[in-house]
N, C-alpha and C positions, 0 to 999 in steps of 0.2 A: 600554834593551832588557831588562835583567834584571827590571825591574818588570813589564813586559809579559808576560814569561815566567812570573814568579811569579803574576800574575793568571790566566793561562791554566791553570796547573797547579792552582790553588786552585778553579777553576770546576768545577761538577758537569757531568755530560753534558748535562742539561737546559739549564744556563746556557750552555754552549758552543753548543748548537743555537740557542738564543734569540739569542745574539750574532751568529752567522753568518747566521741567517735575516733579522734586522733589517738587517744590512749589505747582504745581497743584495737585499732589498726596496727599500732606499733607492737603491742603485746601478743597479738594472735599470729599464728604461723601462715594465715592466709595472706597472699600478696597479689597485687595487680601485675607486678613486675618481679617474677621469682628470682631470687639470687642464684639458684642452681643452674638456671638456663642462661640468664643474662650477665652473670658475673657481677662485677663492680657496679654496673648500671642498675642492678636489682636493688641496691640500697637507696636509689633516688626516691622511690615512693615513700620509704620509711623516713628519709631525711626530710622530705616535704611535709609529712605528717608531724614530725617533731617541730619543724619550723612554724607550721600553723598553730600548734599547741603554744609555743613560746610567744608568737605574735599576738594570739588572743589574750594570753595572760597579761602581757604588757599593756595591751589596750584597756583592759579592765582596771589594771593598777593605775594607769593614767587617769581614768574617769573617777576612780575612788579618791585619788590624790586631789583632783579638782574639786570634788565634792566636800571633802574634809576641809580643805583650805578655805572654801567659800563659806562654809558654816561658821568658821572662827577666823575671820580675816586679821584680828589683832594678834593672834597667836598662830603663826604658821606651823602647821603640824609637820609637814614634810618640807624641809628647807631645801632650796635649790643649791646645787653645788657650783663652786666657782668654775668658770670655763677654761681657765688655764692656770699653769703653775704660778705665773706672776700674779694673777689675781687672788690665788690662794694665800700668797705671802702678803699682800697688801690689805686683805680683808681681815687679818687676824687681830 
């Protein structure tokens, strides 16, 4: 729950509005492209709204990670993951 609160406090007003609009759009029955008329293509607008939601959350998390790591450079709060299986074995 604390992480969700941190994400919300880190978000700008535009990002908060984007998150709320995309959730509202997916959860309400109103669609720009209705599934009943356009079939499978009707899900494209919902998929786009979900994609925008996920992209915005990831953007906020990256900024939060940078800020937290910048505040305490001696102790990395969020450690970077190895880029390959070989690096994972050699860094242990």
